[in-house]
C-alpha positions as CSV (number, residue, x, y, z in Angstrom):
1,X,242.6,123.9,9.5
2,X,242.6,126.3,12.5
3,X,242.2,124.9,16.0
4,X,241.9,126.3,19.5
5,X,244.0,125.6,22.6
6,X,242.2,122.2,23.0
7,X,242.9,121.1,19.4
8,X,239.2,121.6,18.5
9,X,238.6,122.9,15.0
10,X,237.5,126.6,14.9
11,X,235.0,128.2,12.6
12,X,232.0,126.7,10.9
13,X,232.2,122.9,10.5
14,X,229.8,121.7,7.8
15,X,229.2,118.0,7.0
16,X,230.9,116.8,3.8
17,X,228.8,116.0,0.8
18,X,227.4,112.5,1.1
19,X,228.6,111.7,-2.5
20,X,232.2,112.5,-1.6
21,X,232.6,110.9,1.9
22,X,232.5,107.7,3.7
23,X,229.6,108.4,6.2
24,X,229.2,106.6,9.5
25,X,226.1,106.7,11.7
26,X,227.1,106.7,15.3
27,X,224.8,106.0,18.2
28,X,227.0,108.2,20.5
29,X,226.2,111.9,20.7
30,X,229.6,113.0,21.8
31,X,232.2,114.4,19.3
32,X,235.2,113.0,21.2
33,X,238.2,112.1,19.0
34,X,240.0,109.5,21.2
35,X,243.3,109.3,19.3
36,X,244.9,106.8,21.7
37,X,241.9,104.4,21.4
38,X,241.7,104.8,17.7
39,X,245.4,104.3,17.2
40,X,245.4,101.2,19.4
41,X,242.4,99.8,17.6
42,X,244.0,100.4,14.2
43,X,247.2,98.6,15.2
44,X,245.6,95.7,17.0
45,X,242.8,94.8,14.7
46,X,243.9,96.2,11.3
47,X,247.7,96.2,11.5
48,X,247.6,99.9,10.6
49,X,249.1,103.0,12.0
50,X,246.8,105.9,12.7
51,X,247.9,109.3,14.1
52,X,246.4,112.8,14.4
53,X,248.2,115.3,12.3
54,X,248.7,118.6,14.3
55,X,247.7,119.5,17.7
56,X,246.3,116.7,19.9
57,X,242.7,116.9,21.1
58,X,242.0,117.8,24.7
59,X,238.8,117.5,26.6
60,X,239.0,119.6,29.8
61,X,236.4,118.8,32.5
62,X,234.9,116.2,30.2
63,X,233.6,118.7,27.7
64,X,233.6,118.2,24.0
65,X,232.7,120.4,20.9
66,X,229.3,120.2,19.1
67,X,231.2,119.6,15.9
68,X,234.8,118.9,15.1
69,X,237.3,118.1,12.4
70,X,240.7,116.4,12.3
71,X,243.3,115.3,9.8
72,X,244.5,111.7,10.3
73,X,247.6,110.0,8.9
74,X,246.9,106.3,8.2
75,X,248.7,103.5,6.6
76,X,250.2,100.1,7.1
77,X,252.7,100.1,10.0
78,X,255.3,98.5,7.8
79,X,254.9,101.1,5.0
80,X,257.3,104.0,4.8
81,X,256.2,107.3,6.3
82,X,254.6,109.7,5.7
83,X,251.2,107.9,5.5
84,X,248.4,109.4,3.5
85,X,246.4,112.1,5.3
86,X,242.6,112.2,5.3
87,X,240.1,114.8,6.5
88,X,237.5,113.7,9.0
89,X,234.5,115.7,10.3
90,X,231.9,115.0,12.9
91,X,228.6,116.7,13.3
92,X,225.2,116.0,15.0
93,X,223.1,114.1,12.6
94,X,220.4,116.8,12.6
95,X,223.0,119.2,11.0
96,X,223.4,117.0,7.9
97,X,220.3,117.4,5.8
98,X,219.5,114.2,4.0
99,X,222.1,112.1,5.6
100,X,219.6,109.9,7.6
101,X,217.4,109.6,4.5
102,X,220.4,108.4,2.4
103,X,221.4,105.9,5.2
104,X,217.8,104.6,5.4
105,X,217.5,104.3,1.6
106,X,220.6,102.1,1.6
107,X,219.5,100.2,4.7
108,X,216.1,99.4,3.2
109,X,217.6,98.3,-0.2
110,X,218.4,94.7,-0.8
111,X,221.3,93.6,1.3
112,X,220.6,96.4,3.8
113,X,220.8,93.8,6.5
114,X,218.6,95.6,9.0
115,X,220.9,98.6,9.4
116,X,217.8,100.8,9.4
117,X,217.6,100.4,13.2
118,X,221.2,101.6,13.6
119,X,220.6,104.5,11.2
120,X,217.5,105.5,13.1
121,X,219.3,105.4,16.4
122,X,222.2,107.5,15.1
123,X,222.9,110.8,16.9
124,X,226.1,111.8,15.2
125,X,227.7,111.5,11.8
126,X,231.4,110.9,11.3
127,X,232.5,111.5,7.7
128,X,235.8,110.7,6.1
129,X,236.6,112.6,2.9
130,X,236.9,110.2,0.0
131,X,240.1,111.6,-1.4
132,X,243.2,111.9,0.7
133,X,244.8,115.3,1.2
134,X,247.5,115.9,-1.4
135,X,248.8,112.7,-2.9
136,X,248.3,109.5,-1.1
137,X,246.7,106.1,-1.3
138,X,242.9,106.5,-1.9
139,X,242.3,103.3,0.1
140,X,243.2,105.2,3.3
141,X,239.7,106.7,3.5
142,X,238.1,103.2,3.5
143,X,240.7,102.0,6.0
144,X,239.8,104.9,8.3
145,X,236.0,104.1,7.8
146,X,236.6,100.5,8.8
147,X,238.5,101.5,11.9
148,X,236.0,104.1,13.0
149,X,233.1,101.7,12.3
150,X,234.6,99.2,14.6
151,X,235.4,101.7,17.4
152,X,232.1,103.6,17.1
153,X,229.9,100.6,16.3
154,X,228.6,102.6,13.4
155,X,227.4,101.4,9.9
156,X,229.2,102.8,6.9
157,X,227.5,104.5,3.9
158,X,230.0,104.6,1.0
159,X,230.1,107.6,-1.4
160,X,227.9,107.3,-4.5
161,X,226.4,103.9,-3.5
162,X,223.1,102.7,-2.3
163,X,224.7,100.3,0.2
164,X,225.4,100.3,3.9
165,X,227.6,97.8,5.8
166,X,229.6,97.2,8.8
167,X,233.2,96.4,9.7
168,X,233.3,92.9,8.1
169,X,232.3,94.2,4.7
170,X,234.7,97.2,5.0
171,X,237.5,94.7,5.6
172,X,236.5,92.6,2.7
173,X,236.4,95.7,0.4
174,X,239.9,96.6,1.6
175,X,241.1,93.1,0.9
176,X,239.7,93.2,-2.6
177,X,241.6,96.4,-3.2
178,X,244.8,94.7,-2.1
179,X,245.0,96.6,1.2
180,X,245.8,93.8,3.7
181,X,244.7,94.4,7.3
């Protein structure tokens, strides 16, 4: 992935296909990737290590890109390095045709738990590719979704499911997969 002097992804940044990404519906319009905050949150609340791979993100004069992408390395702090790497993109929700409809369909289904209000308020999508880059633990994408959901206060739409949930359910899913946080 090519980046500019601020670490922002260059070129066209398209949303990932809903069926192959963990999709989060954020109420915040800004595309700021706050690596320090995300890393601290991962360590404190999930006992995980999270780092940006490559050039750090800079936001001169408080500016931020309209869309961005990043590769994250994520894994248990006690696990040997290197951790699995995952691809994350963020775009304004209006650039992702069908994303809001998919989120609303899941929110209005049984066990949608009133997430329709949060989906309707969303201004930005954050998507985590379902499969790690190269070889790596496929649970890393769900772990990243759980961390970002807690930081961004965003509900999670899993790939190929008519379900939507928050941090608690993401943690429960991780535990069922044997990924202790």
